[in-house]
C-alpha positions in Angstrom: 11.2 3.3 35.8 12.3 0.6 33.4 8.6 -0.4 32.8 7.7 3.1 31.8 10.7 3.4 29.5 9.8 0.1 27.9 6.2 1.0 27.3 7.2 4.4 25.8 9.7 2.6 23.5 7.0 0.1 22.3 4.5 2.9 21.7 7.2 4.9 19.7 8.2 1.9 17.6 4.5 1.0 16.9 3.6 4.5 16.0 6.5 4.9 13.6 6.2 1.6 12.0 2.5 1.7 11.2 1.2 3.7 8.3 -2.4 4.7 8.0 -3.6 2.9 4.9 -6.8 4.5 3.8 -9.6 2.4 2.2 -10.4 3.6 -1.4 -13.5 5.6 -2.0 -15.6 6.3 -5.1 -13.7 9.5 -5.8 -10.4 7.5 -5.9 -12.0 5.0 -8.3 -13.1 7.9 -10.6 -9.5 9.2 -10.6 -8.2 5.7 -11.2 -10.5 5.2 -14.2 -9.0 8.3 -15.9 -5.6 6.6 -15.9 -6.7 3.0 -16.1 -9.9 2.9 -18.3 -12.5 0.5 -17.0 -11.0 0.4 -13.5 -13.7 0.2 -10.8 -14.0 0.8 -7.1 -14.1 -3.0 -6.6 -10.7 -3.3 -8.5 -9.2 -0.6 -6.3 -10.5 -2.2 -3.1 -9.0 -5.5 -4.3 -5.6 -3.8 -4.8 -5.9 -2.3 -1.3 -6.6 -5.7 0.2 -3.8 -7.4 -1.8 -1.3 -4.7 -0.8 -2.1 -5.2 2.9 -2.1 -9.0 2.6 1.1 -9.4 0.5 3.3 -6.5 1.3 2.5 -6.4 5.0 3.8 -10.0 5.5 7.5 -9.0 5.3 7.6 -5.4 6.4 5.5 -2.4 7.6 3.3 -0.9 5.0 4.2 2.5 3.5 1.5 5.0 2.9 0.7 5.1 -0.8 1.4 8.8 -0.6 5.0 8.2 0.5 6.1 7.8 -3.2 4.9 9.1 -6.5 4.0 7.0 -9.5 7.5 6.7 -10.7 8.7 5.5 -7.3 6.0 2.8 -7.0 6.7 1.6 -10.6 10.3 1.2 -9.6 9.8 -0.5 -6.2 6.7 -2.8 -6.8 8.2 -5.1 -9.5 11.2 -6.3 -7.6 9.2 -6.5 -4.3 6.5 -8.5 -6.1 9.2 -10.9 -7.4 10.6 -11.3 -3.8 7.1 -11.9 -2.5 6.4 -14.4 -5.3 3.1 -12.8 -6.3 1.7 -13.4 -9.8 1.5 -10.7 -12.5 -2.2 -10.1 -11.8 -1.7 -9.4 -8.1 1.3 -7.2 -8.9 -0.7 -5.2 -11.3 -3.6 -4.8 -8.8 -1.2 -3.6 -6.1 0.6 -1.2 -8.4 -2.6 0.3 -9.7 -3.9 0.8 -6.1 -0.6 2.4 -5.0 -0.4 4.7 -8.1 -4.0 5.8 -7.7 -3.7 6.5 -4.0 -0.3 8.2 -4.2 -2.1 11.4 -5.3 
């Protein structure tokens, strides 16, 4: 009985704490380039990777769609400071999140 309850609890916590973080596609890069001229799919993919690598170290990753652009612009700078990431990495993460929030 306790084993079943424990397994169900683990599954529930795992399911709630893990966001599906979609890999960027060409259509996303085209949308990003409208807002960030010269931005490419490779740039967007790098932002995706940096988001997973840096932000996922300390907490579960939020879906980029969980916030709008204003929300990400408010949250990313203080979190980047806490994570001690450089300005280039912060910018790449922010551009990825802003693009994918739509």
